C-alpha positions as CSV (number, residue, x, y, z in Angstrom):
1,M,55.4,13.1,15.9
2,N,53.8,13.8,12.5
3,R,53.1,11.3,9.8
4,E,56.3,11.9,7.8
5,E,58.4,11.4,11.0
6,Q,56.5,8.2,11.8
7,A,57.1,6.9,8.3
8,A,60.8,7.7,8.5
9,V,61.1,5.9,11.9
10,F,59.2,2.9,10.4
11,R,61.6,2.8,7.3
12,E,64.6,2.9,9.6
13,R,63.2,0.0,11.7
14,V,62.6,-1.9,8.5
15,R,66.2,-1.3,7.4
16,T,67.5,-2.4,10.8
17,L,65.5,-5.7,10.5
18,A,66.6,-6.2,6.9
19,A,70.3,-5.8,8.0
20,F,69.7,-8.4,10.8
21,Y,68.2,-10.8,8.3
22,K,71.0,-10.3,5.8
23,E,73.7,-10.9,8.5
24,R,72.1,-13.9,10.3
25,R,69.8,-15.4,7.5
26,R,66.8,-15.5,9.8
27,T,64.1,-13.2,11.1
28,P,64.7,-11.9,14.6
29,S,62.8,-13.1,17.6
30,F,60.5,-10.6,19.4
31,P,63.2,-9.6,21.9
32,E,65.7,-9.3,19.1
33,I,63.2,-7.0,17.2
34,G,62.7,-4.9,20.3
35,A,66.3,-4.2,21.2
36,P,67.7,-2.6,18.0
37,V,64.6,-0.5,17.4
38,G,64.3,0.8,21.0
39,L,61.2,-1.1,22.1
40,R,61.3,-2.8,25.5
41,S,57.7,-3.9,25.9
42,T,56.7,-7.2,24.3
43,N,53.3,-5.7,23.6
44,A,54.9,-2.8,21.7
45,V,57.1,-5.3,19.7
46,F,53.9,-7.3,18.9
47,K,52.1,-4.2,17.6
48,R,55.2,-3.2,15.5
49,A,55.4,-6.8,14.1
50,G,51.7,-6.6,13.3
51,R,52.2,-3.4,11.3
52,M,55.2,-4.9,9.5
53,V,53.0,-7.9,8.5
54,K,50.3,-5.5,7.3
55,E,52.9,-3.6,5.2
56,G,54.3,-6.8,3.7
57,V,57.8,-6.4,5.3
58,V,57.4,-9.8,7.1
59,E,54.9,-12.6,6.9
60,T,53.9,-15.3,9.4
61,D,54.1,-19.0,8.8
62,E,51.6,-21.6,9.9
63,N,53.1,-21.5,13.4
64,Q,52.8,-17.7,13.5
65,R,56.6,-17.3,13.4
66,L,57.8,-14.3,11.5
67,I,59.4,-14.9,8.1
68,P,60.8,-12.4,5.6
69,G,58.2,-10.8,3.4
70,L,58.3,-10.1,-0.3
71,P,61.1,-7.7,-1.2
72,Q,60.0,-4.1,-1.6
73,G,61.8,-3.7,-4.9
74,G,63.2,-5.7,-7.8
75,A,65.6,-5.5,-10.6
76,R,64.7,-3.7,-13.8
77,M,64.2,-6.2,-16.7
78,L,65.4,-4.4,-19.9
79,G,64.5,-7.0,-22.5
80,T,66.5,-9.8,-24.0
81,V,70.1,-10.4,-25.1
82,E,71.3,-12.4,-28.1
83,A,73.5,-15.3,-27.0
84,G,74.2,-16.4,-30.5
85,F,75.2,-13.9,-33.2
86,P,75.5,-10.3,-32.2
87,S,72.5,-8.0,-32.9
88,P,71.9,-4.3,-32.2
89,A,71.4,-3.7,-28.5
90,E,68.2,-2.0,-27.6
91,E,67.6,-1.0,-24.0
92,E,63.9,-1.1,-23.3
93,L,62.3,-1.3,-19.9
94,A,60.2,-4.4,-20.2
95,D,59.3,-4.9,-16.5
96,T,60.5,-4.9,-13.0
97,L,61.2,-8.4,-11.7
98,S,61.7,-9.7,-8.2
99,L,64.0,-12.6,-8.2
100,D,62.1,-14.1,-5.2
101,D,58.9,-14.1,-7.3
102,L,60.8,-15.7,-10.2
103,L,62.6,-18.4,-8.3
104,F,60.4,-19.2,-5.3
105,K,57.0,-20.4,-6.4
106,N,56.2,-21.8,-3.0
107,R,58.2,-19.8,-0.5
108,E,57.4,-21.8,2.6
109,A,58.3,-25.1,0.9
110,T,61.5,-23.8,-0.7
111,F,65.1,-23.9,0.5
112,L,68.6,-23.5,-0.8
113,L,71.5,-25.9,-0.7
114,K,75.1,-25.2,-1.7
115,V,76.5,-27.7,-4.2
116,S,79.5,-29.8,-3.4
117,G,81.0,-32.2,-5.9
118,D,80.6,-32.5,-9.7
119,S,78.2,-35.4,-10.2
120,M,75.6,-33.1,-11.8
121,S,78.0,-31.0,-14.0
122,G,76.4,-32.4,-17.2
123,A,73.1,-30.8,-16.1
124,G,74.9,-27.4,-15.6
125,I,75.1,-27.7,-11.8
126,M,78.6,-27.0,-10.7
127,P,80.5,-27.1,-7.3
128,G,79.8,-23.8,-5.4
129,D,76.4,-23.2,-7.1
130,M,73.3,-22.9,-5.0
131,V,70.3,-25.1,-5.9
132,I,66.7,-24.0,-5.2
133,V,64.7,-27.0,-3.8
134,D,60.9,-27.2,-3.5
135,R,59.8,-29.9,-1.1
136,S,56.1,-29.5,-2.0
137,L,56.4,-31.0,-5.5
138,S,55.7,-34.6,-6.3
139,P,58.8,-36.3,-7.8
140,K,58.6,-37.8,-11.3
141,T,61.0,-39.4,-13.7
142,G,63.4,-36.9,-15.1
143,D,63.4,-34.5,-12.1
144,I,66.6,-33.7,-10.3
145,V,66.0,-34.5,-6.7
146,I,67.6,-34.2,-3.3
147,A,67.4,-37.7,-1.8
148,E,68.4,-39.6,1.2
149,V,69.6,-43.0,-0.1
150,D,70.3,-45.7,2.6
151,G,71.2,-42.9,5.0
152,A,73.4,-40.8,2.7
153,W,72.3,-37.5,1.0
154,T,72.8,-36.9,-2.7
155,M,71.5,-34.9,-5.6
156,K,70.7,-36.9,-8.8
157,R,68.2,-37.3,-11.6
158,L,65.3,-39.6,-10.7
159,H,64.2,-42.5,-12.9
160,K,61.3,-44.7,-12.1
161,K,60.3,-47.9,-14.0
162,G,57.6,-49.8,-12.2
163,D,58.8,-50.3,-8.6
164,V,62.5,-49.8,-9.6
165,V,63.9,-46.4,-8.7
166,T,67.3,-45.4,-10.0
167,L,69.2,-42.2,-9.4
168,F,71.5,-41.0,-12.2
169,A,74.4,-38.6,-12.1
170,A,74.9,-36.1,-15.0
171,N,78.6,-37.0,-15.1
172,P,79.9,-40.3,-16.6
173,D,82.4,-40.7,-13.8
174,Y,79.6,-41.6,-11.4
175,R,77.6,-44.9,-11.4
176,P,73.8,-45.0,-11.1
177,I,72.5,-45.5,-7.6
178,R,69.7,-48.0,-6.7
179,P,68.5,-47.8,-3.1
180,R,69.1,-51.1,-1.2
181,H,66.9,-50.3,1.9
182,E,65.5,-46.8,1.9
183,L,64.9,-43.8,-0.3
184,K,63.5,-40.5,0.9
185,I,63.0,-37.6,-1.5
186,A,63.5,-34.3,0.3
187,G,62.6,-32.1,-2.7
188,I,63.0,-31.3,-6.3
189,V,65.6,-28.9,-7.7
190,T,63.8,-26.1,-9.5
191,G,66.6,-23.8,-10.2
192,V,70.3,-23.0,-9.9
193,V,72.0,-19.8,-8.8
194,R,75.6,-19.1,-9.8
195,K,77.6,-16.0,-9.0
196,Y,80.6,-15.1,-11.2
197,Q,82.1,-12.4,-9.0
């Protein structure tokens, strides 16, 4: 098999793994990598995984588990658009931007949650949105946090004054929350993703 054929086989295997990840939202285990790409030997799968790590298709976490690598492409960024008064449109290729790079500053510490309820609607976070949460950041007053308060999970704006911690909704229909027994901050909301179609 020549180099072009090897590259084509590799690209096809990458597409197969990408489809697996898209469907199941996780990276396949070694046996799951082997089956769809026609590899039976664990050693062969290990070598292929090593090549995929080298190529940036997958990465390994601190426990040496495979995790999705950086996307190989991105969306073209064509400039800015006026959201106030109309202005002449000029299409100019400013850059190519990966949404992962833009939204996930610390990939291993970042996760997504689907929003239920309207308590943060005043902050522009609506039911059905996905929030991006970074658990590596230190919470401070003003941050929107994901918190476990006395055994129940919520998303609210954090306010600290001395030893007193209060969680505020961004909707006047909801009262502030003060933990009675326990407060655990799971992460800080760093972004919101909303699809219109």
